[in-house]
Structures are given as C-alpha cells and as structure tokens.
N, C-alpha and C positions, 0 to 999 in steps of 0.2 A: 296391511297390518295394525291398529292401537290396543289400547288400552283398552278400550270398550269393541273392541275385535275390527271385523276389515270396513271397512270405507273406502269409498269409488270419489277420486280425486278426478280435480278439474283445474286444466292445463288449459296453463295461456294460449295466445296463437306461436306466443314467443317463443316457448317446450321446446326443444331437439329432447324426443327420445331416448335420439340414440346419447346423447354426455349422461346416463345411467347404466347402474348393472346391481341383478341380482344383491341382494342385499346391501344396498344403497338403504340409510336411512333419507329420511326429507322431514322439512316443517308443513305443517298443516293449512291452515288461518285454520279453525272448529267450526265456524257460523257456514263457512259460504265451501269449508273443501276444497279447497281453491290451492296448490304449491305454490311454497314460498319459495324454497331455498334446497338444496340437495344441502346436507352435516357433513359435517369433516368427512376425511373416507381413516381407518386407521391400518388398510392395505389396500390396495390392488391389485390384481390377475385383472392378466391388457396381454396382447399379440397384438403381432403387425402379421398384418396382410398383405401377402403377397397384391405388387400394381397397384393399392390405395394407403396415401399419406395419412392418415388414420387409422390407430390400434382401436383395435375390436375391442372392446371390456367385453370381459369373462364375471368377474362377481368381483364384491369389495366385503371386506369386511368378513372374511375365512381369516379362520388363528386357523387349522390342520387340511389337510385337502391330502384325501383317498384317491390315489392309483388304483383306477381295478380296473386285473388286468387277468387274461387266460391263462392257464400252463394247456398249454395247443402246440400248435401253427399260427396262432393272432400273433402270438406274445414274440417282441418286437420291441428291443434294448434301448435302440435310436428311437425314438416314439417317446418309452417308456422316463430317456435320457431331458428329450426336452420339455416333456410336459416335469422334470423334475427343474429343468434350472426358469422355469416360467413362475410354477410353488418358490424358489426361492428368489428370486429379484423381485417375488413380489414379500416373501416376510410373511409366507405363509408356513407351516411343519408339516411336510410334505412326510403322507407311509403309503407306502405301496400295498395295493393287499391283492394276494394271486386267489386267487379262483379256480375249479374247478379239479382240482387236484385229486379230484375221486377220479378222475380219467387219463390218469396220465400213473405208466409205471409208478414212478419216483420224479417226482414234484424237485427234488434235490440241487439236478440242472436249474432249475428258473431261482429254484432259491437265489442260487452261490449266487445266477447271471442279474438280477435285480441285488441285490448288496451290496456286490461290488461297481455298483451306478456311482453312489456316495458314500461318504465315509461317516461312520456314525448314523447309515436309512433304518427307522426305522418299516418291520416289513409284521404282514401277520395274515394268516394260511386258517 
C-alpha cells in the first residue's frame, strides 16, 4: 500500500519473501516498483518452530497485540501464557479479549484465570 493506493511490487530473484513479515515497511523504487529494501522494524513478533533453525516471522511493527479466546472448553491458560510471552518478548502490549461470555453461566472464573497470568494485564470482555 502506498500513498496512492495498492502497488504490486517487483521482486528481484535474490529476494527471499520469508525474510518479511506482515506489518513490514519497505522502500520501493517509484518508477520500476522494484523492492529496494525493508525498513527498520520497531518490533518483531516471531516464534521458534520445532525442527527448524530459523524462527517463523509472525508480524512486525505491532503496538498492541489482541489475544482472543473463548469462555468455553477452548479456553487454555497455557496457550494464553505462550502468546503473552511472545508479545512481551517482542515489546507489544498484550490485551486478552474474552469472547462468548454470553454462552457461559459465569465468565468470572475465565477473567480471573486470564488476569492471573500477568500483572497489570489489560483485559476486555
């Protein structure tokens, strides 16, 4: 996306697209639309994948990371803890968003469990 709208980039044969993440800003030659380089990232959300040397790039330049989970059997504090660790390591502000509270008799236990994962954690319902 440019100030003039969407732009289809031209990539050189040496460009490795796995070096880029959603949210990356790039410099593009206006006349050829050739990708010149990736600009400096303020932060990078990434994870290590088992069996691989390289990390998997998830997103760049994210200020706030919304971690969405349901108040049902899918609620998993261990998974939330992993996402919180990723956000904290990257420097993003994590916010846990609890959904489907209308489908549970009492959402309070879910809220307590989520808040217990990190001091000062923002939550939204």
